[in-house]
mmCIF file as gemmi writes it, N, C-alpha and C atoms, coordinates in Angstrom:
data_model
loop_
_atom_site.group_PDB
_atom_site.id
_atom_site.type_symbol
_atom_site.label_atom_id
_atom_site.label_alt_id
_atom_site.label_comp_id
_atom_site.label_asym_id
_atom_site.label_entity_id
_atom_site.label_seq_id
_atom_site.pdbx_PDB_ins_code
_atom_site.Cartn_x
_atom_site.Cartn_y
_atom_site.Cartn_z
_atom_site.occupancy
_atom_site.B_iso_or_equiv
_atom_site.pdbx_formal_charge
_atom_site.auth_seq_id
_atom_site.auth_asym_id
_atom_site.pdbx_PDB_model_num
ATOM 1 N N . UNK Axp A 1 ? -10.445 25.605 -34.775 1 0 ? 1 A 1
ATOM 2 C CA . UNK Axp A 1 ? -10.785 26.601 -35.767 1 0 ? 1 A 1
ATOM 3 C C . UNK Axp A 1 ? -9.896 27.808 -35.538 1 0 ? 1 A 1
ATOM 4 N N . UNK Axp A 2 ? -9.315 28.314 -36.587 1 0 ? 2 A 1
ATOM 5 C CA . UNK Axp A 2 ? -8.348 29.393 -36.475 1 0 ? 2 A 1
ATOM 6 C C . UNK Axp A 2 ? -8.98 30.762 -36.256 1 0 ? 2 A 1
ATOM 7 N N . UNK Axp A 3 ? -10.272 30.899 -36.553 1 0 ? 3 A 1
ATOM 8 C CA . UNK Axp A 3 ? -10.977 32.16 -36.391 1 0 ? 3 A 1
ATOM 9 C C . UNK Axp A 3 ? -10.347 33.284 -37.209 1 0 ? 3 A 1
ATOM 10 N N . UNK Axp A 4 ? -9.959 32.95 -38.437 1 0 ? 4 A 1
ATOM 11 C CA . UNK Axp A 4 ? -9.422 33.946 -39.358 1 0 ? 4 A 1
ATOM 12 C C . UNK Axp A 4 ? -10.593 34.521 -40.144 1 0 ? 4 A 1
ATOM 13 N N . UNK Axp A 5 ? -10.767 35.843 -40.132 1 0 ? 5 A 1
ATOM 14 C CA . UNK Axp A 5 ? -11.882 36.453 -40.867 1 0 ? 5 A 1
ATOM 15 C C . UNK Axp A 5 ? -11.816 36.127 -42.366 1 0 ? 5 A 1
ATOM 16 N N . UNK Axp A 6 ? -12.967 35.961 -42.964 1 0 ? 6 A 1
ATOM 17 C CA . UNK Axp A 6 ? -13.062 35.635 -44.386 1 0 ? 6 A 1
ATOM 18 C C . UNK Axp A 6 ? -12.311 36.647 -45.244 1 0 ? 6 A 1
ATOM 19 N N . UNK Axp A 7 ? -12.425 37.91 -44.91 1 0 ? 7 A 1
ATOM 20 C CA . UNK Axp A 7 ? -11.733 38.958 -45.674 1 0 ? 7 A 1
ATOM 21 C C . UNK Axp A 7 ? -10.219 38.76 -45.613 1 0 ? 7 A 1
ATOM 22 N N . UNK Axp A 8 ? -9.71 38.348 -44.472 1 0 ? 8 A 1
ATOM 23 C CA . UNK Axp A 8 ? -8.271 38.082 -44.342 1 0 ? 8 A 1
ATOM 24 C C . UNK Axp A 8 ? -7.85 36.898 -45.209 1 0 ? 8 A 1
ATOM 25 N N . UNK Axp A 9 ? -8.714 35.89 -45.287 1 0 ? 9 A 1
ATOM 26 C CA . UNK Axp A 9 ? -8.415 34.752 -46.157 1 0 ? 9 A 1
ATOM 27 C C . UNK Axp A 9 ? -8.342 35.178 -47.612 1 0 ? 9 A 1
ATOM 28 N N . UNK Axp A 10 ? -9.272 36.023 -48.041 1 0 ? 10 A 1
ATOM 29 C CA . UNK Axp A 10 ? -9.254 36.512 -49.417 1 0 ? 10 A 1
ATOM 30 C C . UNK Axp A 10 ? -7.964 37.257 -49.719 1 0 ? 10 A 1
ATOM 31 N N . UNK Axp A 11 ? -7.502 38.05 -48.776 1 0 ? 11 A 1
ATOM 32 C CA . UNK Axp A 11 ? -6.244 38.785 -48.949 1 0 ? 11 A 1
ATOM 33 C C . UNK Axp A 11 ? -5.068 37.819 -49.025 1 0 ? 11 A 1
ATOM 34 N N . UNK Axp A 12 ? -5.083 36.793 -48.197 1 0 ? 12 A 1
ATOM 35 C CA . UNK Axp A 12 ? -3.968 35.845 -48.132 1 0 ? 12 A 1
ATOM 36 C C . UNK Axp A 12 ? -3.836 35.003 -49.391 1 0 ? 12 A 1
ATOM 37 N N . UNK Axp A 13 ? -4.935 34.736 -50.079 1 0 ? 13 A 1
ATOM 38 C CA . UNK Axp A 13 ? -4.854 33.861 -51.247 1 0 ? 13 A 1
ATOM 39 C C . UNK Axp A 13 ? -4.873 34.616 -52.569 1 0 ? 13 A 1
ATOM 40 N N . UNK Axp A 14 ? -4.85 35.938 -52.521 1 0 ? 14 A 1
ATOM 41 C CA . UNK Axp A 14 ? -4.864 36.736 -53.749 1 0 ? 14 A 1
ATOM 42 C C . UNK Axp A 14 ? -3.737 36.267 -54.665 1 0 ? 14 A 1
ATOM 43 N N . UNK Axp A 15 ? -3.961 36.182 -55.947 1 0 ? 15 A 1
ATOM 44 C CA . UNK Axp A 15 ? -5.074 36.712 -56.737 1 0 ? 15 A 1
ATOM 45 C C . UNK Axp A 15 ? -6.282 35.785 -56.862 1 0 ? 15 A 1
ATOM 46 N N . UNK Axp A 16 ? -6.261 34.613 -56.236 1 0 ? 16 A 1
ATOM 47 C CA . UNK Axp A 16 ? -7.448 33.751 -56.278 1 0 ? 16 A 1
ATOM 48 C C . UNK Axp A 16 ? -8.618 34.488 -55.636 1 0 ? 16 A 1
ATOM 49 N N . UNK Axp A 17 ? -9.83 34.2 -56.124 1 0 ? 17 A 1
ATOM 50 C CA . UNK Axp A 17 ? -10.992 34.922 -55.614 1 0 ? 17 A 1
ATOM 51 C C . UNK Axp A 17 ? -12.056 34.023 -55.015 1 0 ? 17 A 1
ATOM 52 N N . UNK Axp A 18 ? -12.09 32.78 -55.42 1 0 ? 18 A 1
ATOM 53 C CA . UNK Axp A 18 ? -13.162 31.898 -54.974 1 0 ? 18 A 1
ATOM 54 C C . UNK Axp A 18 ? -12.668 30.956 -53.885 1 0 ? 18 A 1
ATOM 55 N N . UNK Axp A 19 ? -13.105 31.189 -52.661 1 0 ? 19 A 1
ATOM 56 C CA . UNK Axp A 19 ? -12.824 30.267 -51.566 1 0 ? 19 A 1
ATOM 57 C C . UNK Axp A 19 ? -14.134 29.949 -50.866 1 0 ? 19 A 1
ATOM 58 N N . UNK Axp A 20 ? -14.147 28.795 -50.239 1 0 ? 20 A 1
ATOM 59 C CA . UNK Axp A 20 ? -15.347 28.34 -49.555 1 0 ? 20 A 1
ATOM 60 C C . UNK Axp A 20 ? -14.92 27.79 -48.21 1 0 ? 20 A 1
ATOM 61 N N . UNK Axp A 21 ? -15.615 28.157 -47.194 1 0 ? 21 A 1
ATOM 62 C CA . UNK Axp A 21 ? -15.274 27.743 -45.837 1 0 ? 21 A 1
ATOM 63 C C . UNK Axp A 21 ? -16.271 26.675 -45.394 1 0 ? 21 A 1
ATOM 64 N N . UNK Axp A 22 ? -15.745 25.572 -44.848 1 0 ? 22 A 1
ATOM 65 C CA . UNK Axp A 22 ? -16.585 24.517 -44.289 1 0 ? 22 A 1
ATOM 66 C C . UNK Axp A 22 ? -15.827 23.826 -43.17 1 0 ? 22 A 1
ATOM 67 N N . UNK Axp A 23 ? -16.485 22.908 -42.505 1 0 ? 23 A 1
ATOM 68 C CA . UNK Axp A 23 ? -15.858 22.108 -41.457 1 0 ? 23 A 1
ATOM 69 C C . UNK Axp A 23 ? -16.113 20.646 -41.803 1 0 ? 23 A 1
ATOM 70 N N . UNK Axp A 24 ? -15.044 19.896 -42.026 1 0 ? 24 A 1
ATOM 71 C CA . UNK Axp A 24 ? -15.175 18.473 -42.338 1 0 ? 24 A 1
ATOM 72 C C . UNK Axp A 24 ? -15.049 17.663 -41.054 1 0 ? 24 A 1
ATOM 73 N N . UNK Axp A 25 ? -15.899 16.683 -40.912 1 0 ? 25 A 1
ATOM 74 C CA . UNK Axp A 25 ? -15.889 15.814 -39.738 1 0 ? 25 A 1
ATOM 75 C C . UNK Axp A 25 ? -15.532 14.404 -40.211 1 0 ? 25 A 1
ATOM 76 N N . UNK Axp A 26 ? -14.937 13.613 -39.334 1 0 ? 26 A 1
ATOM 77 C CA . UNK Axp A 26 ? -14.407 12.306 -39.685 1 0 ? 26 A 1
ATOM 78 C C . UNK Axp A 26 ? -15.346 11.359 -40.404 1 0 ? 26 A 1
ATOM 79 N N . UNK Axp A 27 ? -16.641 11.418 -40.128 1 0 ? 27 A 1
ATOM 80 C CA . UNK Axp A 27 ? -17.542 10.467 -40.763 1 0 ? 27 A 1
ATOM 81 C C . UNK Axp A 27 ? -18.019 10.931 -42.139 1 0 ? 27 A 1
ATOM 82 N N . UNK Axp A 28 ? -17.368 11.93 -42.72 1 0 ? 28 A 1
ATOM 83 C CA . UNK Axp A 28 ? -17.692 12.425 -44.056 1 0 ? 28 A 1
ATOM 84 C C . UNK Axp A 28 ? -17.691 11.289 -45.076 1 0 ? 28 A 1
ATOM 85 N N . UNK Axp A 29 ? -16.75 10.36 -44.952 1 0 ? 29 A 1
ATOM 86 C CA . UNK Axp A 29 ? -16.613 9.262 -45.901 1 0 ? 29 A 1
ATOM 87 C C . UNK Axp A 29 ? -17.844 8.362 -45.903 1 0 ? 29 A 1
ATOM 88 N N . UNK Axp A 30 ? -18.46 8.165 -44.743 1 0 ? 30 A 1
ATOM 89 C CA . UNK Axp A 30 ? -19.638 7.295 -44.635 1 0 ? 30 A 1
ATOM 90 C C . UNK Axp A 30 ? -20.909 7.964 -45.128 1 0 ? 30 A 1
ATOM 91 N N . UNK Axp A 31 ? -20.889 9.278 -45.265 1 0 ? 31 A 1
ATOM 92 C CA . UNK Axp A 31 ? -22.085 10.01 -45.667 1 0 ? 31 A 1
ATOM 93 C C . UNK Axp A 31 ? -22.872 10.476 -44.452 1 0 ? 31 A 1
ATOM 94 N N . UNK Axp A 32 ? -23.787 11.396 -44.701 1 0 ? 32 A 1
ATOM 95 C CA . UNK Axp A 32 ? -24.607 11.924 -43.624 1 0 ? 32 A 1
ATOM 96 C C . UNK Axp A 32 ? -23.915 12.98 -42.783 1 0 ? 32 A 1
ATOM 97 N N . UNK Axp A 33 ? -22.796 13.499 -43.269 1 0 ? 33 A 1
ATOM 98 C CA . UNK Axp A 33 ? -22.047 14.528 -42.535 1 0 ? 33 A 1
ATOM 99 C C . UNK Axp A 33 ? -22.515 15.905 -42.991 1 0 ? 33 A 1
ATOM 100 N N . UNK Axp A 34 ? -23.178 16.667 -42.13 1 0 ? 34 A 1
ATOM 101 C CA . UNK Axp A 34 ? -23.619 18.007 -42.528 1 0 ? 34 A 1
ATOM 102 C C . UNK Axp A 34 ? -22.424 18.939 -42.692 1 0 ? 34 A 1
ATOM 103 N N . UNK Axp A 35 ? -22.381 19.629 -43.818 1 0 ? 35 A 1
ATOM 104 C CA . UNK Axp A 35 ? -21.28 20.547 -44.116 1 0 ? 35 A 1
ATOM 105 C C . UNK Axp A 35 ? -21.799 21.972 -44.245 1 0 ? 35 A 1
ATOM 106 N N . UNK Axp A 36 ? -21.536 22.817 -43.267 1 0 ? 36 A 1
ATOM 107 C CA . UNK Axp A 36 ? -21.908 24.222 -43.423 1 0 ? 36 A 1
ATOM 108 C C . UNK Axp A 36 ? -20.991 24.837 -44.476 1 0 ? 36 A 1
ATOM 109 N N . UNK Axp A 37 ? -21.522 25.708 -45.304 1 0 ? 37 A 1
ATOM 110 C CA . UNK Axp A 37 ? -20.721 26.313 -46.37 1 0 ? 37 A 1
ATOM 111 C C . UNK Axp A 37 ? -20.945 27.818 -46.413 1 0 ? 37 A 1
ATOM 112 N N . UNK Axp A 38 ? -19.846 28.551 -46.479 1 0 ? 38 A 1
ATOM 113 C CA . UNK Axp A 38 ? -19.905 30.012 -46.592 1 0 ? 38 A 1
ATOM 114 C C . UNK Axp A 38 ? -18.842 30.454 -47.574 1 0 ? 38 A 1
ATOM 115 N N . UNK Axp A 39 ? -19.081 31.362 -48.457 1 0 ? 39 A 1
ATOM 116 C CA . UNK Axp A 39 ? -20.308 32.108 -48.723 1 0 ? 39 A 1
ATOM 117 C C . UNK Axp A 39 ? -21.235 31.418 -49.717 1 0 ? 39 A 1
ATOM 118 N N . UNK Axp A 40 ? -20.756 30.384 -50.436 1 0 ? 40 A 1
ATOM 119 C CA . UNK Axp A 40 ? -21.597 29.67 -51.404 1 0 ? 40 A 1
ATOM 120 C C . UNK Axp A 40 ? -21.481 28.172 -51.168 1 0 ? 40 A 1
ATOM 121 N N . UNK Axp A 41 ? -22.437 27.424 -51.695 1 0 ? 41 A 1
ATOM 122 C CA . UNK Axp A 41 ? -22.406 25.977 -51.532 1 0 ? 41 A 1
ATOM 123 C C . UNK Axp A 41 ? -21.694 25.254 -52.682 1 0 ? 41 A 1
ATOM 124 N N . UNK Axp A 42 ? -21.537 25.903 -53.808 1 0 ? 42 A 1
ATOM 125 C CA . UNK Axp A 42 ? -20.801 25.295 -54.921 1 0 ? 42 A 1
ATOM 126 C C . UNK Axp A 42 ? -19.351 25.729 -54.822 1 0 ? 42 A 1
ATOM 127 N N . UNK Axp A 43 ? -18.364 24.921 -55.068 1 0 ? 43 A 1
ATOM 128 C CA . UNK Axp A 43 ? -18.394 23.549 -55.572 1 0 ? 43 A 1
ATOM 129 C C . UNK Axp A 43 ? -18.49 22.478 -54.493 1 0 ? 43 A 1
ATOM 130 N N . UNK Axp A 44 ? -18.64 22.85 -53.224 1 0 ? 44 A 1
ATOM 131 C CA . UNK Axp A 44 ? -18.727 21.843 -52.171 1 0 ? 44 A 1
ATOM 132 C C . UNK Axp A 44 ? -19.883 20.876 -52.399 1 0 ? 44 A 1
ATOM 133 N N . UNK Axp A 45 ? -21.007 21.403 -52.867 1 0 ? 45 A 1
ATOM 134 C CA . UNK Axp A 45 ? -22.162 20.532 -53.125 1 0 ? 45 A 1
ATOM 135 C C . UNK Axp A 45 ? -21.825 19.509 -54.215 1 0 ? 45 A 1
ATOM 136 N N . UNK Axp A 46 ? -21.148 19.948 -55.27 1 0 ? 46 A 1
ATOM 137 C CA . UNK Axp A 46 ? -20.821 19.01 -56.347 1 0 ? 46 A 1
ATOM 138 C C . UNK Axp A 46 ? -19.789 17.97 -55.902 1 0 ? 46 A 1
ATOM 139 N N . UNK Axp A 47 ? -18.964 18.288 -54.915 1 0 ? 47 A 1
ATOM 140 C CA . UNK Axp A 47 ? -17.967 17.341 -54.416 1 0 ? 47 A 1
ATOM 141 C C . UNK Axp A 47 ? -18.536 16.347 -53.405 1 0 ? 47 A 1
ATOM 142 N N . UNK Axp A 48 ? -19.415 16.8 -52.525 1 0 ? 48 A 1
ATOM 143 C CA . UNK Axp A 48 ? -19.817 15.984 -51.38 1 0 ? 48 A 1
ATOM 144 C C . UNK Axp A 48 ? -21.272 15.536 -51.361 1 0 ? 48 A 1
ATOM 145 N N . UNK Axp A 49 ? -22.138 16.139 -52.161 1 0 ? 49 A 1
ATOM 146 C CA . UNK Axp A 49 ? -23.558 15.749 -52.182 1 0 ? 49 A 1
ATOM 147 C C . UNK Axp A 49 ? -23.75 14.638 -53.201 1 0 ? 49 A 1
ATOM 148 N N . UNK Axp A 50 ? -24.74 13.829 -53.127 1 0 ? 50 A 1
ATOM 149 C CA . UNK Axp A 50 ? -25.852 13.857 -52.18 1 0 ? 50 A 1
ATOM 150 C C . UNK Axp A 50 ? -25.574 13.108 -50.875 1 0 ? 50 A 1
ATOM 151 N N . UNK Axp A 51 ? -24.4 12.462 -50.773 1 0 ? 51 A 1
ATOM 152 C CA . UNK Axp A 51 ? -24.104 11.67 -49.573 1 0 ? 51 A 1
ATOM 153 C C . UNK Axp A 51 ? -24.041 12.525 -48.308 1 0 ? 51 A 1
ATOM 154 N N . UNK Axp A 52 ? -23.589 13.759 -48.439 1 0 ? 52 A 1
ATOM 155 C CA . UNK Axp A 52 ? -23.446 14.667 -47.303 1 0 ? 52 A 1
ATOM 156 C C . UNK Axp A 52 ? -24.191 15.958 -47.613 1 0 ? 52 A 1
ATOM 157 N N . UNK Axp A 53 ? -25.122 16.364 -46.757 1 0 ? 53 A 1
ATOM 158 C CA . UNK Axp A 53 ? -25.863 17.6 -47.017 1 0 ? 53 A 1
ATOM 159 C C . UNK Axp A 53 ? -24.974 18.832 -46.834 1 0 ? 53 A 1
ATOM 160 N N . UNK Axp A 54 ? -25 19.715 -47.809 1 0 ? 54 A 1
ATOM 161 C CA . UNK Axp A 54 ? -24.265 20.977 -47.726 1 0 ? 54 A 1
ATOM 162 C C . UNK Axp A 54 ? -25.258 22.053 -47.316 1 0 ? 54 A 1
ATOM 163 N N . UNK Axp A 55 ? -24.957 22.73 -46.224 1 0 ? 55 A 1
ATOM 164 C CA . UNK Axp A 55 ? -25.873 23.701 -45.627 1 0 ? 55 A 1
ATOM 165 C C . UNK Axp A 55 ? -25.383 25.111 -45.935 1 0 ? 55 A 1
ATOM 166 N N . UNK Axp A 56 ? -26.134 25.877 -46.728 1 0 ? 56 A 1
ATOM 167 C CA . UNK Axp A 56 ? -25.714 27.246 -47.01 1 0 ? 56 A 1
ATOM 168 C C . UNK Axp A 56 ? -25.842 28.131 -45.772 1 0 ? 56 A 1
ATOM 169 N N . UNK Axp A 57 ? -24.812 28.907 -45.502 1 0 ? 57 A 1
ATOM 170 C CA . UNK Axp A 57 ? -24.83 29.847 -44.38 1 0 ? 57 A 1
ATOM 171 C C . UNK Axp A 57 ? -24.887 31.263 -44.925 1 0 ? 57 A 1
ATOM 172 N N . UNK Axp A 58 ? -25.603 32.126 -44.241 1 0 ? 58 A 1
ATOM 173 C CA . UNK Axp A 58 ? -25.742 33.505 -44.698 1 0 ? 58 A 1
ATOM 174 C C . UNK Axp A 58 ? -24.744 34.446 -44.042 1 0 ? 58 A 1
ATOM 175 N N . UNK Axp A 59 ? -24.073 33.983 -42.978 1 0 ? 59 A 1
ATOM 176 C CA . UNK Axp A 59 ? -23.12 34.843 -42.265 1 0 ? 59 A 1
ATOM 177 C C . UNK Axp A 59 ? -21.897 34.028 -41.854 1 0 ? 59 A 1
ATOM 178 N N . UNK Axp A 60 ? -20.752 34.645 -41.921 1 0 ? 60 A 1
ATOM 179 C CA . UNK Axp A 60 ? -19.494 34 -41.545 1 0 ? 60 A 1
ATOM 180 C C . UNK Axp A 60 ? -19.522 33.493 -40.1 1 0 ? 60 A 1
ATOM 181 N N . UNK Axp A 61 ? -20.176 34.217 -39.223 1 0 ? 61 A 1
ATOM 182 C CA . UNK Axp A 61 ? -20.231 33.842 -37.808 1 0 ? 61 A 1
ATOM 183 C C . UNK Axp A 61 ? -20.942 32.507 -37.575 1 0 ? 61 A 1
ATOM 184 N N . UNK Axp A 62 ? -21.771 32.08 -38.516 1 0 ? 62 A 1
ATOM 185 C CA . UNK Axp A 62 ? -22.494 30.823 -38.366 1 0 ? 62 A 1
ATOM 186 C C . UNK Axp A 62 ? -21.55 29.616 -38.431 1 0 ? 62 A 1
ATOM 187 N N . UNK Axp A 63 ? -20.381 29.766 -39.045 1 0 ? 63 A 1
ATOM 188 C CA . UNK Axp A 63 ? -19.394 28.675 -39.069 1 0 ? 63 A 1
ATOM 189 C C . UNK Axp A 63 ? -19.003 28.327 -37.631 1 0 ? 63 A 1
ATOM 190 N N . UNK Axp A 64 ? -18.722 29.328 -36.821 1 0 ? 64 A 1
ATOM 191 C CA . UNK Axp A 64 ? -18.339 29.087 -35.426 1 0 ? 64 A 1
ATOM 192 C C . UNK Axp A 64 ? -19.479 28.423 -34.657 1 0 ? 64 A 1
ATOM 193 N N . UNK Axp A 65 ? -20.705 28.829 -34.919 1 0 ? 65 A 1
ATOM 194 C CA . UNK Axp A 65 ? -21.862 28.215 -34.258 1 0 ? 65 A 1
ATOM 195 C C . UNK Axp A 65 ? -21.955 26.73 -34.604 1 0 ? 65 A 1
ATOM 196 N N . UNK Axp A 66 ? -21.782 26.421 -35.877 1 0 ? 66 A 1
ATOM 197 C CA . UNK Axp A 66 ? -21.843 25.025 -36.308 1 0 ? 66 A 1
ATOM 198 C C . UNK Axp A 66 ? -20.692 24.223 -35.704 1 0 ? 66 A 1
ATOM 199 N N . UNK Axp A 67 ? -19.512 24.823 -35.665 1 0 ? 67 A 1
ATOM 200 C CA . UNK Axp A 67 ? -18.338 24.155 -35.097 1 0 ? 67 A 1
ATOM 201 C C . UNK Axp A 67 ? -18.574 23.829 -33.62 1 0 ? 67 A 1
ATOM 202 N N . UNK Axp A 68 ? -19.146 24.749 -32.88 1 0 ? 68 A 1
ATOM 203 C CA . UNK Axp A 68 ? -19.42 24.515 -31.462 1 0 ? 68 A 1
ATOM 204 C C . UNK Axp A 68 ? -20.421 23.377 -31.276 1 0 ? 68 A 1
ATOM 205 N N . UNK Axp A 69 ? -21.477 23.375 -32.066 1 0 ? 69 A 1
ATOM 206 C CA . UNK Axp A 69 ? -22.471 22.3 -31.976 1 0 ? 69 A 1
ATOM 207 C C . UNK Axp A 69 ? -21.853 20.965 -32.378 1 0 ? 69 A 1
ATOM 208 N N . UNK Axp A 70 ? -21.021 20.967 -33.405 1 0 ? 70 A 1
ATOM 209 C CA . UNK Axp A 70 ? -20.366 19.741 -33.86 1 0 ? 70 A 1
ATOM 210 C C . UNK Axp A 70 ? -19.432 19.183 -32.799 1 0 ? 70 A 1
ATOM 211 N N . UNK Axp A 71 ? -18.732 20.05 -32.099 1 0 ? 71 A 1
ATOM 212 C CA . UNK Axp A 71 ? -17.811 19.602 -31.053 1 0 ? 71 A 1
ATOM 213 C C . UNK Axp A 71 ? -18.576 18.91 -29.929 1 0 ? 71 A 1
ATOM 214 N N . UNK Axp A 72 ? -19.747 19.436 -29.615 1 0 ? 72 A 1
ATOM 215 C CA . UNK Axp A 72 ? -20.55 18.836 -28.553 1 0 ? 72 A 1
ATOM 216 C C . UNK Axp A 72 ? -21.14 17.489 -28.967 1 0 ? 72 A 1
ATOM 217 N N . UNK Axp A 73 ? -21.471 17.374 -30.244 1 0 ? 73 A 1
ATOM 218 C CA . UNK Axp A 73 ? -22.148 16.168 -30.715 1 0 ? 73 A 1
ATOM 219 C C . UNK Axp A 73 ? -21.218 15.135 -31.347 1 0 ? 73 A 1
ATOM 220 N N . UNK Axp A 74 ? -19.961 15.493 -31.581 1 0 ? 74 A 1
ATOM 221 C CA . UNK Axp A 74 ? -19.077 14.61 -32.347 1 0 ? 74 A 1
ATOM 222 C C . UNK Axp A 74 ? -18.901 13.234 -31.71 1 0 ? 74 A 1
ATOM 223 N N . UNK Axp A 75 ? -18.802 13.165 -30.415 1 0 ? 75 A 1
ATOM 224 C CA . UNK Axp A 75 ? -18.638 11.87 -29.749 1 0 ? 75 A 1
ATOM 225 C C . UNK Axp A 75 ? -19.869 10.989 -29.987 1 0 ? 75 A 1
ATOM 226 N N . UNK Axp A 76 ? -21.036 11.553 -29.863 1 0 ? 76 A 1
ATOM 227 C CA . UNK Axp A 76 ? -22.26 10.781 -30.087 1 0 ? 76 A 1
ATOM 228 C C . UNK Axp A 76 ? -22.395 10.358 -31.547 1 0 ? 76 A 1
ATOM 229 N N . UNK Axp A 77 ? -22.037 11.241 -32.466 1 0 ? 77 A 1
ATOM 230 C CA . UNK Axp A 77 ? -22.157 10.915 -33.888 1 0 ? 77 A 1
ATOM 231 C C . UNK Axp A 77 ? -21.151 9.863 -34.319 1 0 ? 77 A 1
ATOM 232 N N . UNK Axp A 78 ? -19.985 9.829 -33.689 1 0 ? 78 A 1
ATOM 233 C CA . UNK Axp A 78 ? -18.961 8.849 -34.007 1 0 ? 78 A 1
ATOM 234 C C . UNK Axp A 78 ? -19.428 7.439 -33.643 1 0 ? 78 A 1
ATOM 235 N N . UNK Axp A 79 ? -20.172 7.333 -32.58 1 0 ? 79 A 1
ATOM 236 C CA . UNK Axp A 79 ? -20.671 6.037 -32.115 1 0 ? 79 A 1
ATOM 237 C C . UNK Axp A 79 ? -21.757 5.509 -33.04 1 0 ? 79 A 1
ATOM 238 N N . UNK Axp A 80 ? -22.496 6.388 -33.674 1 0 ? 80 A 1
ATOM 239 C CA . UNK Axp A 80 ? -23.63 5.979 -34.521 1 0 ? 80 A 1
ATOM 240 C C . UNK Axp A 80 ? -23.181 5.289 -35.782 1 0 ? 80 A 1
């Protein structure tokens, strides 16, 4: 994870205004891959649901929390 602040991303992609941050994991194709989404869940929900749950996050910092948990669990989830 690059740890680039959301505000910096908005500046980098100007004049575009709508960006969504998530973390994709390898088993996304099989379904059941939880996708944290910040700041909104659309259009990620329309692209990946219902096979993959899209989890709305209220703070940018929660992306890092989810990434850390995913890194710890990724080996176990890959085996499943």
